KEDREN-405863 format. One record per residue (C-alpha): residue in three letters; chain; x, y, z. Coordinates in Angstrom, 2 decimals, m for minus. Last residue first. Layout:
BEGIN
+---------+------+---------+---------+---------+
: drenmar : balo :       u :       v :       w :
+---------+------+---------+---------+---------+
:     ALA :    A :       X :       Y :       Z :
...
+---------+------+---------+---------+---------+
//
This chain:
BEGIN
+---------+------+---------+---------+---------+
: drenmar : balo :       u :       v :       w :
+---------+------+---------+---------+---------+
:     ARG :    A :   20.50 :    4.84 :  m10.64 :
:     PRO :    A :   22.73 :    2.15 :   m9.15 :
:     LEU :    A :   20.76 :   m0.77 :   m7.66 :
:     SER :    A :   20.03 :   m1.13 :   m3.97 :
:     LYS :    A :   19.93 :   m4.25 :   m1.83 :
:     LEU :    A :   17.41 :   m4.72 :    0.97 :
:     GLY :    A :   18.47 :   m4.84 :    4.60 :
:     SER :    A :   15.44 :   m2.76 :    5.50 :
:     GLY :    A :   17.25 :   m0.36 :    7.81 :
:     LEU :    A :   16.25 :    2.66 :    5.75 :
:     MET :    A :   18.18 :    1.38 :    2.71 :
:     GLU :    A :   21.02 :    3.91 :    2.95 :
:     ASP :    A :   20.83 :    3.97 :    6.74 :
:     TYR :    A :   20.34 :    7.44 :    8.13 :
:     LEU :    A :   22.55 :   10.39 :    9.09 :
:     ASP :    A :   25.72 :    9.55 :    7.13 :
:     THR :    A :   23.37 :    8.44 :    4.39 :
:     ARG :    A :   22.58 :   12.09 :    3.81 :
:     ARG :    A :   21.03 :   11.72 :    0.33 :
:     ASP :    A :   22.73 :   13.96 :   m2.24 :
:     ARG :    A :   23.51 :   11.28 :   m4.84 :
:     PHE :    A :   19.97 :    9.91 :   m4.87 :
:     VAL :    A :   18.38 :   13.34 :   m5.09 :
:     VAL :    A :   20.65 :   14.99 :   m7.63 :
:     ASN :    A :   20.81 :   18.75 :   m7.14 :
:     MET :    A :   23.94 :   20.67 :   m8.17 :
:     ASN :    A :   24.32 :   19.25 :  m11.67 :
:     ASN :    A :   20.73 :   20.04 :  m12.56 :
:     MET :    A :   17.93 :   17.54 :  m12.25 :
:     HIS :    A :   16.04 :   15.20 :  m14.56 :
:     LEU :    A :   17.87 :   12.03 :  m13.48 :
:     ARG :    A :   17.98 :    9.61 :  m16.39 :
:     ARG :    A :   17.12 :    6.17 :  m14.99 :
:     ALA :    A :   13.40 :    6.92 :  m14.66 :
:     ALA :    A :   13.48 :    8.22 :  m18.23 :
:     MET :    A :   14.05 :    4.56 :  m19.12 :
:     LEU :    A :   10.30 :    4.03 :  m18.96 :
:     ASN :    A :    9.86 :    6.06 :  m22.15 :
:     VAL :    A :    6.25 :    7.20 :  m22.01 :
:     THR :    A :    2.90 :    6.75 :  m23.73 :
:     ALA :    A :   m0.08 :    7.68 :  m21.57 :
:     VAL :    A :   m3.46 :    5.99 :  m21.23 :
:     LEU :    A :   m6.40 :    6.59 :  m18.90 :
:     VAL :    A :   m9.60 :    4.57 :  m18.77 :
:     GLU :    A :  m12.86 :    5.78 :  m17.25 :
:     GLU :    A :  m15.81 :    4.59 :  m15.20 :
:     LYS :    A :  m17.49 :    7.63 :  m13.74 :
:     ASP :    A :  m17.82 :    9.18 :  m10.29 :
:     GLU :    A :  m14.73 :   11.19 :   m9.37 :
:     SER :    A :  m13.40 :   11.75 :  m12.88 :
:     ALA :    A :   m9.88 :   10.77 :  m13.88 :
:     PRO :    A :   m6.75 :   12.60 :  m12.73 :
:     GLY :    A :   m5.74 :   12.22 :  m15.37 :
:     ALA :    A :   m2.92 :   11.42 :  m17.77 :
:     ARG :    A :    0.77 :   12.32 :  m17.88 :
:     TYR :    A :    0.37 :   14.16 :  m14.62 :
:     TRP :    A :    3.39 :   15.91 :  m13.13 :
:     GLY :    A :    5.89 :   14.56 :  m10.60 :
:     ASP :    A :    8.95 :   14.93 :  m12.83 :
:     THR :    A :    9.21 :   11.17 :  m13.33 :
:     GLY :    A :    5.73 :   11.08 :  m14.81 :
:     VAL :    A :    2.33 :   10.49 :  m13.23 :
:     ILE :    A :   m0.60 :    8.37 :  m14.41 :
:     CYS :    A :   m3.87 :    8.97 :  m12.59 :
:     SER :    A :   m7.03 :    7.54 :  m11.08 :
:     MET :    A :   m9.36 :   10.19 :   m9.63 :
:     GLY :    A :  m12.01 :    7.62 :   m8.61 :
:     PRO :    A :  m13.73 :    8.75 :   m5.41 :
:     PHE :    A :  m14.97 :    5.52 :   m3.80 :
:     GLU :    A :  m17.98 :    5.86 :   m1.52 :
:     CYS :    A :  m18.69 :    3.33 :    1.24 :
:     GLY :    A :  m22.39 :    2.80 :    2.04 :
:     ARG :    A :  m22.41 :   m0.90 :    1.19 :
:     GLU :    A :  m20.53 :   m0.17 :   m2.03 :
:     ILE :    A :  m20.78 :    3.24 :   m3.66 :
:     GLY :    A :  m19.16 :    3.71 :   m7.04 :
:     VAL :    A :  m15.68 :    4.37 :   m8.42 :
:     ARG :    A :  m12.45 :    2.40 :   m8.46 :
:     ASP :    A :   m8.85 :    3.55 :   m8.31 :
:     ALA :    A :   m5.99 :    2.76 :  m10.69 :
:     ALA :    A :   m2.75 :    4.49 :   m9.69 :
:     VAL :    A :    0.24 :    4.59 :  m12.05 :
:     VAL :    A :    3.56 :    6.01 :  m10.87 :
:     PHE :    A :    6.61 :    6.71 :  m13.03 :
:     MET :    A :    9.91 :    7.25 :  m11.25 :
:     ASN :    A :   12.26 :   10.09 :  m10.29 :
:     ASN :    A :   11.94 :    9.42 :   m6.55 :
:     CYS :    A :   10.80 :   12.79 :   m5.24 :
:     GLY :    A :    8.74 :   13.50 :   m8.36 :
:     ALA :    A :    6.95 :   10.15 :   m8.47 :
:     ASN :    A :    6.39 :   10.24 :   m4.71 :
:     THR :    A :    4.90 :   13.71 :   m4.68 :
:     MET :    A :    2.73 :   13.25 :   m7.76 :
:     CYS :    A :    1.32 :    9.91 :   m6.63 :
:     LEU :    A :    0.72 :   11.28 :   m3.13 :
:     GLN :    A :   m1.16 :   14.21 :   m4.67 :
:     PRO :    A :   m3.34 :   11.78 :   m6.63 :
:     GLY :    A :   m4.23 :    9.90 :   m3.40 :
:     LEU :    A :   m5.14 :   12.92 :   m1.30 :
:     THR :    A :   m8.82 :   12.03 :   m1.59 :
:     LYS :    A :  m12.18 :   13.72 :   m2.11 :
:     ALA :    A :  m10.81 :   16.87 :   m3.72 :
:     PRO :    A :  m12.17 :   20.40 :   m3.26 :
:     GLY :    A :  m12.66 :   19.78 :    0.44 :
:     ASP :    A :  m14.16 :   17.46 :    3.01 :
:     ILE :    A :  m11.65 :   14.64 :    3.29 :
:     GLU :    A :  m11.75 :   10.85 :    3.35 :
:     VAL :    A :  m13.73 :    9.60 :    0.36 :
:     VAL :    A :  m12.19 :    6.16 :   m0.13 :
:     TRP :    A :   m9.19 :    5.13 :   m2.18 :
:     ASN :    A :   m9.54 :    1.59 :   m3.47 :
:     THR :    A :   m6.14 :    1.10 :   m5.07 :
:     PRO :    A :   m4.10 :   m0.91 :   m7.56 :
:     CYS :    A :   m0.75 :    0.90 :   m7.61 :
:     LEU :    A :    1.82 :    0.21 :  m10.33 :
:     VAL :    A :    5.28 :    1.58 :   m9.56 :
:     VAL :    A :    7.49 :    2.39 :  m12.54 :
:     ASP :    A :   11.24 :    2.40 :  m13.18 :
:     ALA :    A :   12.01 :    0.40 :  m10.04 :
:     GLY :    A :   15.73 :    0.17 :   m9.23 :
:     MET :    A :   15.86 :   m1.13 :   m5.68 :
:     LEU :    A :   16.49 :    2.44 :   m4.54 :
:     ALA :    A :   13.24 :    3.45 :   m6.22 :
:     LEU :    A :   11.36 :    0.59 :   m4.56 :
:     LEU :    A :   12.82 :    1.63 :   m1.21 :
:     ARG :    A :   11.84 :    5.27 :   m1.77 :
:     PHE :    A :    8.29 :    4.35 :   m2.78 :
:     SER :    A :    7.78 :    2.19 :    0.30 :
:     GLU :    A :    9.42 :    4.66 :    2.68 :
:     PHE :    A :    6.83 :    7.25 :    1.70 :
:     TYR :    A :    4.11 :    5.38 :    3.55 :
:     TRP :    A :    0.75 :    6.73 :    2.40 :
:     MET :    A :    1.07 :    4.70 :   m0.81 :
:     ASP :    A :    0.93 :    1.42 :    1.10 :
:     ASN :    A :   m2.65 :    2.46 :    1.89 :
:     CYS :    A :   m3.65 :    1.67 :   m1.71 :
:     ILE :    A :   m1.61 :   m1.34 :   m2.86 :
:     LEU :    A :    2.01 :   m1.11 :   m3.99 :
:     MET :    A :    3.77 :   m2.65 :   m6.99 :
:     GLY :    A :    7.24 :   m2.38 :   m8.50 :
:     ILE :    A :    8.26 :   m2.86 :  m12.13 :
:     ARG :    A :   11.74 :   m2.81 :  m13.64 :
:     GLY :    A :   11.85 :   m2.33 :  m17.40 :
:     ILE :    A :   10.42 :   m3.45 :  m20.75 :
:     PRO :    A :   12.01 :   m6.92 :  m20.79 :
:     THR :    A :   10.89 :   m7.50 :  m17.19 :
:     GLN :    A :   12.66 :   m7.46 :  m13.81 :
:     PHE :    A :   10.27 :   m7.39 :  m10.85 :
:     VAL :    A :   10.96 :   m5.10 :   m7.92 :
:     GLN :    A :    9.85 :   m6.31 :   m4.49 :
:     HIS :    A :    9.09 :   m4.73 :   m1.14 :
:     GLY :    A :    8.04 :   m7.08 :    1.66 :
:     LEU :    A :    6.49 :  m10.46 :    0.99 :
:     ASP :    A :    4.68 :  m10.78 :    4.33 :
:     GLY :    A :    1.63 :   m8.61 :    3.73 :
:     PRO :    A :   m0.39 :   m7.93 :    6.85 :
:     GLU :    A :   m3.15 :  m10.54 :    7.32 :
:     PHE :    A :   m6.62 :   m9.79 :    6.04 :
:     PHE :    A :  m10.20 :   m9.64 :    7.31 :
:     VAL :    A :  m10.24 :   m7.58 :   10.48 :
:     LYS :    A :   m7.12 :   m5.54 :    9.69 :
:     ASP :    A :   m8.56 :   m4.52 :    6.33 :
:     ASP :    A :  m11.23 :   m2.94 :    8.53 :
:     GLU :    A :   m9.05 :    0.15 :    9.08 :
:     TRP :    A :   m6.25 :    0.20 :    6.47 :
:     LEU :    A :   m3.61 :   m2.52 :    6.20 :
:     HIS :    A :   m0.06 :   m1.43 :    5.41 :
:     LEU :    A :    1.83 :   m4.23 :    3.66 :
:     LYS :    A :   m0.62 :   m5.21 :    0.95 :
:     ARG :    A :    0.64 :   m8.47 :   m0.56 :
:     HIS :    A :    2.53 :   m8.17 :   m3.82 :
:     LYS :    A :    2.60 :  m10.82 :   m6.53 :
:     GLY :    A :    4.91 :  m12.15 :   m9.22 :
:     ILE :    A :    5.62 :  m12.76 :  m12.90 :
:     PHE :    A :    2.86 :  m15.11 :  m14.08 :
:     GLY :    A :    2.76 :  m15.74 :  m17.82 :
:     ASP :    A :    5.01 :  m15.04 :  m20.81 :
:     PRO :    A :    2.94 :  m12.15 :  m22.19 :
:     GLY :    A :    2.77 :  m10.63 :  m18.73 :
:     VAL :    A :    1.34 :  m11.07 :  m15.26 :
:     LEU :    A :    1.76 :   m8.97 :  m12.12 :
:     VAL :    A :   m0.47 :   m9.80 :   m9.20 :
:     CYS :    A :   m2.14 :   m7.82 :   m6.46 :
:     SER :    A :   m2.94 :   m8.85 :   m2.94 :
:     ASN :    A :   m5.21 :   m8.28 :    0.06 :
:     TYR :    A :   m4.30 :  m11.45 :    1.89 :
:     ALA :    A :   m6.37 :  m14.19 :    3.51 :
:     LYS :    A :   m4.64 :  m16.88 :    5.57 :
:     GLY :    A :   m4.60 :  m20.63 :    4.87 :
:     ASP :    A :   m0.79 :  m20.74 :    4.94 :
:     GLU :    A :   m0.54 :  m21.20 :    1.17 :
:     GLY :    A :   m2.33 :  m17.90 :    0.92 :
:     MET :    A :   m5.93 :  m17.31 :   m0.09 :
:     GLU :    A :   m5.74 :  m14.14 :   m2.14 :
:     GLY :    A :   m8.35 :  m11.45 :   m2.72 :
:     LEU :    A :   m7.57 :   m9.56 :   m5.90 :
:     GLY :    A :   m5.87 :   m6.41 :   m7.18 :
:     GLY :    A :   m4.62 :   m6.16 :  m10.75 :
:     SER :    A :   m1.30 :   m5.58 :  m12.48 :
:     ILE :    A :   m1.28 :   m6.47 :  m16.17 :
:     TYR :    A :    1.55 :   m6.63 :  m18.74 :
:     VAL :    A :    0.53 :   m6.90 :  m22.38 :
:     GLY :    A :    1.00 :   m9.12 :  m25.44 :
:     ARG :    A :   m2.71 :   m9.27 :  m26.27 :
:     GLU :    A :   m3.19 :  m13.06 :  m26.15 :
:     LYS :    A :   m0.53 :  m13.62 :  m23.49 :
:     ALA :    A :   m1.94 :  m10.91 :  m21.23 :
:     ILE :    A :   m5.48 :  m12.18 :  m21.94 :
:     GLU :    A :   m4.58 :  m15.68 :  m20.73 :
:     MET :    A :   m2.60 :  m14.48 :  m17.72 :
:     TRP :    A :   m5.50 :  m12.25 :  m16.68 :
:     ALA :    A :   m7.92 :  m15.19 :  m16.81 :
:     GLN :    A :   m5.50 :  m17.40 :  m14.86 :
:     THR :    A :   m5.04 :  m14.72 :  m12.22 :
:     THR :    A :   m8.80 :  m14.49 :  m11.74 :
:     PRO :    A :   m9.50 :  m18.24 :  m11.91 :
:     GLY :    A :   m7.07 :  m19.23 :   m9.15 :
:     GLU :    A :   m3.80 :  m21.07 :   m9.74 :
:     PRO :    A :   m1.59 :  m17.97 :   m9.47 :
:     VAL :    A :   m2.44 :  m17.25 :   m6.73 :
:     LYS :    A :   m5.10 :  m19.12 :   m4.75 :
:     GLU :    A :   m8.56 :  m17.70 :   m4.26 :
:     MET :    A :  m10.52 :  m15.64 :   m1.73 :
:     LEU :    A :  m14.26 :  m15.03 :   m2.03 :
:     SER :    A :  m15.46 :  m17.48 :    0.65 :
:     PHE :    A :  m12.79 :  m16.12 :    3.02 :
:     CYS :    A :  m14.36 :  m12.66 :    2.95 :
:     GLU :    A :  m17.90 :  m13.86 :    3.60 :
:     GLU :    A :  m16.71 :  m16.01 :    6.49 :
:     ARG :    A :  m14.70 :  m13.08 :    7.83 :
:     THR :    A :  m17.90 :  m11.06 :    7.96 :
:     ASN :    A :  m19.28 :   m7.85 :    6.45 :
:     PHE :    A :  m16.81 :   m7.29 :    3.63 :
:     VAL :    A :  m16.53 :   m3.92 :    1.88 :
:     TYR :    A :  m14.00 :   m4.26 :   m0.96 :
:     GLY :    A :  m15.35 :   m5.83 :   m4.13 :
:     THR :    A :  m14.42 :   m9.32 :   m5.25 :
:     ASN :    A :  m12.53 :   m9.21 :   m8.57 :
:     CYS :    A :  m11.40 :   m5.59 :   m8.30 :
:     LEU :    A :   m9.76 :   m6.15 :   m4.94 :
:     GLU :    A :   m7.58 :   m3.09 :   m5.62 :
:     PRO :    A :   m8.08 :   m1.40 :   m9.00 :
:     LEU :    A :   m6.59 :   m2.42 :  m12.39 :
:     THR :    A :   m3.24 :   m1.39 :  m13.91 :
:     ILE :    A :   m2.20 :   m1.99 :  m17.52 :
:     VAL :    A :    1.25 :   m1.94 :  m19.12 :
:     ASN :    A :    0.84 :   m2.58 :  m22.90 :
:     ALA :    A :   m1.61 :    0.12 :  m23.92 :
:     GLY :    A :   m1.94 :    0.68 :  m27.67 :
:     GLN :    A :   m5.49 :    2.00 :  m27.79 :
:     ASP :    A :   m6.75 :   m1.50 :  m28.66 :
:     ALA :    A :   m4.94 :   m2.65 :  m25.53 :
:     VAL :    A :   m7.01 :   m0.08 :  m23.63 :
:     LYS :    A :  m10.29 :   m1.64 :  m24.77 :
:     CYS :    A :   m9.01 :   m5.22 :  m24.47 :
:     ILE :    A :   m8.12 :   m4.58 :  m20.82 :
:     LEU :    A :  m11.57 :   m3.04 :  m20.35 :
:     GLU :    A :  m13.37 :   m6.12 :  m21.66 :
:     ILE :    A :  m11.11 :   m8.42 :  m19.64 :
:     THR :    A :  m11.78 :   m6.38 :  m16.49 :
:     ARG :    A :  m15.53 :   m6.72 :  m17.08 :
:     LYS :    A :  m15.25 :  m10.51 :  m17.34 :
:     VAL :    A :  m13.32 :  m10.50 :  m14.07 :
:     ASN :    A :  m16.11 :   m8.52 :  m12.40 :
:     GLU :    A :  m18.84 :  m10.78 :  m13.80 :
:     GLU :    A :  m17.12 :  m13.94 :  m12.56 :
:     LYS :    A :  m16.35 :  m12.43 :   m9.18 :
:     GLN :    A :  m19.77 :  m11.04 :   m8.36 :
:     GLY :    A :  m19.23 :  m10.71 :   m4.61 :
:     PHE :    A :  m19.47 :   m6.92 :   m4.57 :
:     GLN :    A :  m19.86 :   m5.28 :   m7.96 :
:     PRO :    A :  m16.75 :   m3.71 :   m9.41 :
:     ASP :    A :  m17.09 :   m0.06 :  m10.51 :
:     PHE :    A :  m14.41 :    0.99 :  m12.98 :
:     GLN :    A :  m11.13 :    2.88 :  m13.34 :
:     ILE :    A :   m8.51 :    1.30 :  m15.60 :
:     ALA :    A :   m5.08 :    2.91 :  m15.54 :
:     ALA :    A :   m2.96 :    2.48 :  m18.67 :
:     LEU :    A :    0.74 :    2.88 :  m19.46 :
:     THR :    A :    1.86 :    2.91 :  m23.07 :
:     VAL :    A :    5.45 :    1.80 :  m23.37 :
:     MET :    A :    8.53 :    3.17 :  m25.08 :
:     SER :    A :   11.61 :    1.46 :  m23.75 :
:     GLU :    A :   14.73 :    2.85 :  m25.41 :
:     GLN :    A :   12.95 :    4.81 :  m28.15 :
:     ASN :    A :   13.78 :    8.33 :  m26.99 :
:     ILE :    A :   17.40 :    7.36 :  m26.46 :
:     LEU :    A :   17.73 :    6.17 :  m30.07 :
:     LYS :    A :   16.31 :    9.43 :  m31.42 :
:     ASP :    A :   18.71 :   11.42 :  m29.28 :
:     LYS :    A :   21.61 :    9.33 :  m30.59 :
:     ALA :    A :   20.56 :    9.90 :  m34.21 :
:     MET :    A :   20.44 :   13.64 :  m33.59 :
+---------+------+---------+---------+---------+
//
C-alpha cells in the first residue's frame, strides 16, 4: 500500500491548455492576455501550461513585410521575457507559440519552453502548412526532448501533429508529455471541424505519452479556428476537453507524468518491445538516440 502511494506521487503535475482568441498584430495586448490566463490556470493549480500557436501575433499574414515586422528574437524578445518572468513568479512551465526572428535573419513559426529557472528551449515548426511556406522557413532544430525536474517534455506545432513519425521519435527519445501549441483551422464538413483531437488521442495511445493541444478560437481575416483544445492521457483518452468550438476556455487535468514510463499493456502486447526493427530502422533513419522506456 505504501509503495502504491509512493508511485502515485512520483511526478504529479497539473497540465493546462489555454484556448483564446489572439488579435492580429496586437502583440502587447495578446501577451498581456496570455499572462492573465496563465495566472488564472496557475490559481487552479496548473504548473505545465500550453498556449496556442503564434498567440502573440495572430496567424493570417498578408505580406512578408507584415510578417517580418512582427517577429522577435528568442529568448531576448519581449514575449519570451514576459513568459519567463511569470513562470518564475508562479513556479510554472509554459509552452507558447510565437513568431521568431532567427539568428540567420529568417522567420520561423516557433514555440518556446520556459520554467521557474528561466528559458529551457525552443522548437521550430517542422512541417509548414499552406501559406506558412510563404512566410516562414522550415524548422531546422529537429526533434528535441527537454529534461526538467518534473519529467521529459517534447513540443510540436500544429501541422507537425499530422506526421506520426514526430510523436514516435519523441516517445523513443523519452518524452513523457508532448505540448502542442496549435492553430487548427476548419478543414472538414462533418460533426467535428478538425481531426486535431483525434490525432492527439491516437498518438498519445500509440506512444504511451501525455499530449496537450492548445488551439485558438475566432475568425481572423476570414479564417475560422475551431478550438477543441484537449488534454489526453497515456491510454489515448481525454483527461480534459475537448473544449468548445467557439469560446475562450481553459482546461486543466492533474496527472502523474511518470505513467508514461509504466506501459499500460498486458504481458503479450508491449508496443516498444514488439516493434519490428528488423523491418525498419529503430529511430526511423533519424540518427537520433533513444532512451529505454
